[in-house]
C-alpha positions as CSV (number, residue, x, y, z in Angstrom):
1,X,98.6,130.1,92.4
2,X,99.1,133.8,91.6
3,X,98.2,135.3,94.9
4,X,95.7,135.8,97.7
5,X,92.2,137.2,97.7
6,X,91.8,139.2,100.9
7,X,88.6,140.4,102.5
8,X,90.0,143.9,103.0
9,X,90.3,144.4,99.2
10,X,87.7,142.1,97.5
11,X,88.4,141.0,94.0
12,X,92.1,142.1,94.0
13,X,94.7,139.4,93.7
14,X,97.6,140.1,96.0
15,X,100.9,138.3,95.1
16,X,102.7,136.7,98.0
17,X,105.6,138.6,99.6
18,X,109.0,137.6,98.0
19,X,107.2,134.9,96.0
20,X,106.5,132.7,99.0
21,X,103.0,131.5,100.1
22,X,102.4,131.2,103.9
23,X,101.2,127.7,104.3
24,X,102.0,127.4,108.0
25,X,104.1,124.3,107.3
26,X,107.6,123.8,108.9
27,X,109.8,122.1,106.3
28,X,113.3,120.8,105.7
29,X,115.0,121.0,102.3
30,X,117.7,118.4,101.7
31,X,120.8,118.7,99.5
32,X,118.9,117.6,96.4
33,X,116.2,120.2,96.9
34,X,113.5,117.8,98.1
35,X,111.1,119.3,100.7
36,X,109.9,117.3,103.7
37,X,107.1,118.7,105.8
38,X,108.0,118.4,109.5
39,X,105.0,120.0,111.1
40,X,102.8,123.0,111.4
41,X,104.0,126.4,112.7
42,X,100.8,127.0,114.7
43,X,101.1,123.8,116.8
44,X,103.2,125.2,119.6
45,X,103.0,125.2,123.4
46,X,104.1,128.3,125.2
47,X,105.7,127.2,128.5
48,X,107.4,129.7,130.7
49,X,107.8,132.0,127.7
50,X,109.4,129.3,125.5
51,X,107.8,128.1,122.4
52,X,107.8,124.3,122.1
53,X,106.8,122.5,118.9
54,X,104.1,119.9,119.5
55,X,105.1,118.2,116.3
56,X,108.6,117.9,117.5
57,X,107.4,116.3,120.8
58,X,105.2,113.9,118.7
59,X,108.3,113.1,116.5
60,X,110.3,112.1,119.7
61,X,107.4,109.9,120.9
62,X,107.2,108.2,117.4
63,X,110.9,107.5,117.5
64,X,110.8,106.1,121.1
65,X,107.6,104.2,120.6
66,X,107.4,103.4,116.9
67,X,104.5,100.9,117.3
68,X,102.2,103.4,119.1
69,X,100.4,106.5,117.9
70,X,101.0,109.6,120.0
71,X,99.6,113.1,120.0
72,X,100.8,116.2,122.0
73,X,98.6,118.9,123.3
74,X,98.5,121.4,126.2
75,X,96.4,122.4,129.1
76,X,96.5,125.8,130.8
77,X,98.9,126.2,133.7
78,X,98.6,129.1,136.1
79,X,102.4,129.3,136.7
80,X,103.9,128.6,133.3
81,X,101.1,129.4,130.9
82,X,100.7,125.9,129.6
83,X,101.6,122.3,130.4
84,X,102.6,119.8,127.8
85,X,100.5,116.6,127.7
86,X,101.3,113.5,125.6
87,X,98.5,111.1,124.8
88,X,99.6,107.7,123.4
89,X,98.4,104.3,122.6
90,X,101.6,102.8,124.0
91,X,100.5,100.3,126.7
92,X,103.2,101.0,129.3
93,X,104.8,104.4,128.6
94,X,107.1,105.9,131.2
95,X,107.7,109.6,131.4
96,X,111.2,108.8,132.6
97,X,111.9,106.8,129.4
98,X,110.7,109.8,127.4
99,X,113.0,112.1,129.4
100,X,116.0,109.8,128.9
101,X,115.3,109.5,125.2
102,X,114.8,113.2,124.7
103,X,118.2,113.9,126.4
104,X,119.9,111.3,124.2
105,X,118.6,113.2,121.2
106,X,119.8,116.6,122.6
107,X,116.2,117.8,123.0
108,X,115.3,120.4,125.6
109,X,113.7,119.1,128.8
110,X,110.9,121.5,128.1
111,X,109.9,119.1,125.3
112,X,109.2,116.4,127.9
113,X,105.5,116.2,128.7
114,X,104.5,116.8,132.3
115,X,102.1,114.0,131.9
116,X,101.7,111.0,129.6
117,X,98.2,109.7,129.2
118,X,97.2,106.3,127.8
119,X,94.3,106.1,125.4
120,X,93.2,102.9,123.5
121,X,92.5,104.9,120.3
122,X,93.4,108.5,119.5
123,X,90.7,110.6,117.7
124,X,91.4,110.7,114.0
125,X,90.4,112.7,111.0
126,X,89.1,111.1,107.8
127,X,92.6,111.3,106.4
128,X,93.9,109.1,109.2
129,X,95.8,111.9,110.9
130,X,95.3,112.8,114.6
131,X,92.4,115.1,115.1
132,X,94.3,117.7,117.2
133,X,91.2,119.7,118.0
134,X,89.3,116.7,119.4
135,X,92.5,115.5,121.3
136,X,92.9,118.9,122.9
137,X,89.2,119.1,123.9
138,X,89.4,115.6,125.3
139,X,92.5,116.3,127.4
140,X,91.2,119.7,128.7
141,X,87.8,118.0,129.6
142,X,89.8,115.3,131.4
143,X,91.7,117.9,133.3
144,X,88.3,119.1,134.7
145,X,86.9,115.6,135.5
146,X,89.0,112.4,135.7
147,X,87.7,109.8,133.2
148,X,87.9,106.0,134.1
149,X,88.7,105.1,130.4
150,X,91.9,107.0,130.7
151,X,94.9,106.4,132.9
152,X,97.7,108.8,133.6
153,X,101.3,107.9,133.9
154,X,103.3,110.1,136.3
155,X,107.0,110.5,136.7
156,X,107.7,106.7,136.6
C-alpha cells in the first residue's frame, strides 16, 4: 500500500507518516522480528480516568478459564465513567477467582470486572470472533432490563 486516500483531498495519495500505517492494532514484536497482534487500540474502557484494555481483560479470562469463551465490554457509570463487565461461557465463574488470578499476574485491580455474566453462547461474527458490538448492545440492554436467560455473578 502506498498511502491513504482521504476525503478532504480526493484523488491524492497521502503516504503514511514515518512509513507506518495506522491499523489500530496493538502488537508485540519478538526477538526474531515476528509480530503478534495482541488486540485493538480502540477497545478500551475509561474508568475513573484510567484507560483499561478490554483485550487485556479478555486475555486474563482466557488464561484463567481456557475452556470458556469470554468477552469484555462496558456500561456507563455515573461515578467512574464506565464499569467493566465480563461475559463468559464459563459455567461457574467467580469474580474473586478472577481478582486473585489478576493479582497473581501483576495486573491492576482496575482490570477486574465489576460484574461477571454467564451466557450460554456469545454473539459471534462470521469469522468466529466475538461480535463486540452485539455483546455491548446485549449487556447495555440487560443493564436496563434484567433478562432471565442471563445470570450475574457478584463478588463471590
